[in-house]
N, C-alpha and C positions, 0 to 999 in steps of 0.2 A: 847796593846790591839789588838784584831783581828777585823778588819772592813770588813764587807760583804756588797757590794754595788750592788744591782740590779742583783743578780745572777740568771740565768736561765740555765737549763741543760736538754737536751733531749738524750734519748737512743733509737735508731732505730725508731725515729719519735715520741716516746712517751715522754711527758713532765714529768720529774722526780722532778725538782725544778722550781718554778715559781716566779720570781721577789723577791728573798730573800734579805732583807736588815736588818742587825743587827750589834750590837757591843758586842763582848764577852770580859768581863772585865779581866784585868790582875791580877794575884795574887790570884786566887781562883779556885774553882771547878765549871765548867759549865757543866750541864747535858743536853744532847739532848734526848728528849722523844717523843713518839708518836707511833701510830699503825704501824704494818708491812706495808712496801711500802710507808711510809711517806716521804722518802728521806734523812733520818738521815745519813746513811752510805755514800751515795753519797756526801752529804755536807762535811762530814769529809774528804773524799778522795780528794775533790777539795781543801780544805784548806791545806792538806798535799802534794798537787801537785802529787798525784797518778793518777789523771785524768786531762786532759787538760781543761782549762777554755774555755767555749764557749761564754758566755755572762756575762758581769759584771766585777767586780774587787774585789780582795781579798788582804788585806795587813796585815802583822803580825809585830807588833812593828815598823811600818813605812816601812817595806820591801814589795815591790810589789811581790806577789807570782809568777806571770807570768814571771817576768823578772829577779828576783834575781838569781845569780849563785847557782848551786846545792850545792856546798861545803859550801857556806854561809848559805843557808837555812837549811842544815842538822845540822848545829851547833846552830840553833835557834829553830827548831821544830823537834820532833821525833813522828812518827806515827806507831801504831800497828793496822793492819787490822784484819779481821776475818780469812783470809786465811793464815795459818801459817805452811804449809807443807814444810818440809826441810829434808835433809838426816838423816836417823834414826841412822846411825853409827857415829854421831857427839856427842861429850861429852857436857854436860850441860855447863861447863865452857867455852868451845869453842863457843857455841851458844851466851852466854852473851857477850863474847868478840867481836862479830860482831858489837855490839853497839858502839864500840870505833873507828870504821873505819874512820868516818869523822874527827877524831882528829889525828890519826897516819898514815893514808893512807898506811897501810900495814907494818909499822915499829913500832910495839908496844914497849913501854918503861915502866919503873917502875910506872909512873903515871897512865898508862892505866891498869896495873895489880891491882893497888889500887882501881881504879874505878870499876873494875869487882868484886873484893872482896866485896866492899861496896854494890854493887847491889845484889850479892848473899846473903849477910847477911840481907839486907833490906827485902827481900822476903822469908827469912827462908830457903834458899836453899843450904847453904854451905855444909851440910852433904851429899848432892846429887851431888856435883859439878863435880865429876869424873865419874858419871854414863852416859851411852849412852842414847840418847833421847828415844829409843824404850824400855828402861827399866823403864821409868817413867810412872806414871798415867797421864790421860788427864789433871787433875788439876795441877799436878806438872809441866808438860810441859807448860801449859798456864802461870803459874807463871814464868817459865824460859823465855818465850818471853817477859813478862812484865819487868823482870830484864834486858833483853837485851835493851829494850827501855829506861829504867831508866839509864842504863850505858852510853847512848849517851850524857847525861849531857847537856840537852837543857833547855831553859827557858820554853818551851811549850811541853806538852805531849798530843797527840791526841790518844785516845783509843776507838776502835770500839767494843763494847760489851765485855769488858775484863773479865766479870764475867762468861762467857760461860765456862762450864766444872768445875766450882768451886762449892764445896758444901757450905752450909750455913755459916759454920765457916770461911772458907777461903774467901768467898765473902765479908762477913762483915769485916774481917781483912784487906782485900785489900782496901775497900772503906775508912776504918779508916786510913790506911797507906797513901793513896793519900791525904786525908784531912790534915793529920799530916805533910806530905811532903810540902804541900802548906804553912802551918803555919811556918815550920822551915826554909824553903829555899826561899820562895817567888816565887817558880815556879808556873806555871799555867797549869791546866788540863782541857781538853775538853773530855768528856766521853759520849758515846752512851750507855744508859742503857735501858734494857727491863722491869725490875721491878721498878715501879715508887717509891717504898718506899726507895730504895737506894738513889735516887735523893732527896727524902723528908728528909732523915736523914743527908746527907752529902754535898749536893750541896749548893753553895752560889748563883748560878744563874741558871735558867732553861730556855731552849728554847723548846717550844712545836711545833711540826710540824705535819701537816696532809695534805695528797694529794699534797705534794710538796710546801706547803705554811706554813709560821709561823702563828700560831693561837694566841699565847701568849708568852711573855717573861718577866722575872722578877725574884723576889725572890721566894723561895718555897711557902711562904704564899700568894703571889700574883697569882701564877700559879696553885697551887694544891688546887683548890676549887672544890666543888661538881659539880657546874654548868659547869665549864670549862672542867673538866675531863670527865664528862658524854658526853659532846659534842665531845671531842677529841677521845674517844674510843667507842662511840655509845653504851654505856651500863650504867645502874644505878650504881652510886658510892657514898659511904659515906666517909667523911673525918672527922677523930677524931684528937685528940692531944696526943702526947707522947714526953716527955722531951722538951716541948715547940716547937715541930716541928709537921708538918702535918703527920698524919698516915692514909694512904689510904686503905680503906676496900672495897675490890671488890669481896669477896667470899660470895655468898648468898646461 
């Protein structure tokens, strides 16, 4: 599990996270939801050690994020942020291969090639494997970065708004694939999502943030109520049911 103990974080004197304490369960999909500026991406970056910890403590499966050696942490948790700029004359297969670096340290072997092929197949990218990145659509490139993260073969995947640039079909397929991955392998996923219905349909655990604080955490049924969501997003919201899951109606 991931334990967050009294995390606080400031940027240029502005409080972004304020006394965050939570436990993210292992072996499921945890969705971080909330309005823009709630602190979701900052929290994910702190867990993945892309930002230095200022106040509090984070542990992942008992590993202290602040003190664990980078090579050990990189075999435990993989993170995909929103900023994914990279050399355009790189082939897709090469991009996905970067995910294997923590394992081969620059000396890839047959096992690494198998892992890259598995990742390409998992995200339906094998037919595009030899294309340059600037020959791909935004959605195809986004799936390529996801495949790179998957190829790292860690117990935890941290994904910051991975549905950006994906159309409805591919966004739905990705969330379904992440949920299936959890069921098949026991891996754990923490994902920042903008559209709450993706969390409603596929998440096992939801953490709702607003103004740098956790307002609610629990199962979709516990978190995605009309009262809680209206307060979270400052707008009237109706919650219905579909396939025994909450369905959030926010278009009036």
